[in-house]
C-alpha positions as CSV (number, residue, x, y, z in Angstrom):
1,M,-0.1,0.0,0.1
2,N,2.8,2.3,0.9
3,A,4.4,1.7,-2.5
4,F,1.1,2.4,-4.4
5,L,0.4,5.7,-2.4
6,G,4.1,6.8,-2.9
7,G,3.8,6.2,-6.7
8,M,0.5,8.2,-6.5
9,I,2.2,11.1,-4.9
10,T,5.0,11.1,-7.6
11,M,2.6,11.2,-10.3
12,G,0.7,14.1,-8.8
13,F,4.2,16.0,-8.5
14,L,5.0,15.0,-12.1
15,V,1.6,16.3,-13.3
16,A,1.6,19.6,-11.5
17,G,5.2,20.0,-13.0
18,V,3.7,19.6,-16.6
19,F,1.1,21.9,-15.9
20,F,3.6,24.6,-15.0
21,L,5.9,23.7,-17.7
22,R,2.8,24.5,-20.0
23,F,2.0,27.8,-18.4
24,W,5.7,28.9,-18.7
25,R,5.5,28.0,-22.5
26,R,2.7,30.0,-23.0
27,T,3.7,33.1,-21.1
28,G,7.6,32.7,-20.9
29,D,7.4,33.6,-17.4
30,R,10.5,32.2,-15.4
31,L,8.3,31.6,-12.3
32,F,6.5,28.9,-13.9
33,A,9.5,27.3,-14.9
34,A,10.9,27.3,-11.5
35,F,7.6,25.7,-10.0
36,A,7.9,23.0,-12.8
37,F,11.6,22.3,-12.0
38,A,10.6,22.2,-8.2
39,F,7.7,19.9,-8.6
40,W,9.9,17.4,-10.8
41,L,12.4,17.6,-7.9
42,L,9.9,16.8,-5.4
43,A,8.6,13.7,-7.8
44,L,12.3,12.5,-7.8
45,N,12.5,12.4,-4.3
46,Q,9.1,10.8,-3.6
47,A,10.1,8.1,-6.3
48,M,13.4,7.6,-4.7
49,I,11.9,6.9,-1.2
50,S,9.2,4.7,-2.9
51,L,11.5,2.5,-4.8
52,L,14.4,2.2,-2.3
53,A,13.4,-0.9,0.1
54,G,13.6,0.0,3.7
55,T,13.8,3.8,3.0
56,T,11.9,6.1,5.4
57,V,11.2,9.9,4.9
58,N,13.1,10.7,7.9
59,E,16.6,9.8,6.5
60,G,19.0,12.6,6.0
61,W,19.3,12.2,2.4
62,A,15.9,12.2,1.6
63,F,15.6,16.1,2.9
64,L,18.2,17.4,0.4
65,P,15.9,17.4,-2.8
66,R,13.2,18.8,-0.9
67,L,15.1,21.5,0.7
68,I,16.4,22.4,-2.9
69,A,12.9,22.5,-4.2
70,F,11.4,24.5,-1.6
71,G,14.4,26.8,-1.5
72,L,14.0,27.2,-5.4
73,L,10.3,28.1,-4.9
74,I,10.8,30.6,-2.4
75,L,13.9,32.2,-4.4
76,A,11.3,32.3,-7.6
77,I,8.6,34.1,-5.8
78,L,11.1,36.6,-4.3
79,V,12.6,37.3,-7.7
80,K,9.2,37.6,-9.2
81,N,8.1,40.2,-6.4
82,L,11.3,42.2,-6.6
83,D,10.9,42.4,-10.4
84,R,7.4,43.7,-10.1
85,S,8.5,46.2,-7.2
86,R,11.1,47.8,-9.5
87,K,8.8,48.3,-12.5
């Protein structure tokens, strides 16, 4: 059951990344590209946790892709807001 749910979560992250990629191609806004990449990092992280037997979410290496993804999201939002305030 855990493998099935992990696969569903991975698929959800991948689908969200594809939607953001589509928005990026339509608008050219870097914020959407950053969101797509961040969601794909989260999908990779969830897939690694689901596929590696005996792995738990609480292991140290499992936090690194999530940290990078959330840092990328925060950075993209800050850059977008700073660009808007300069105009």
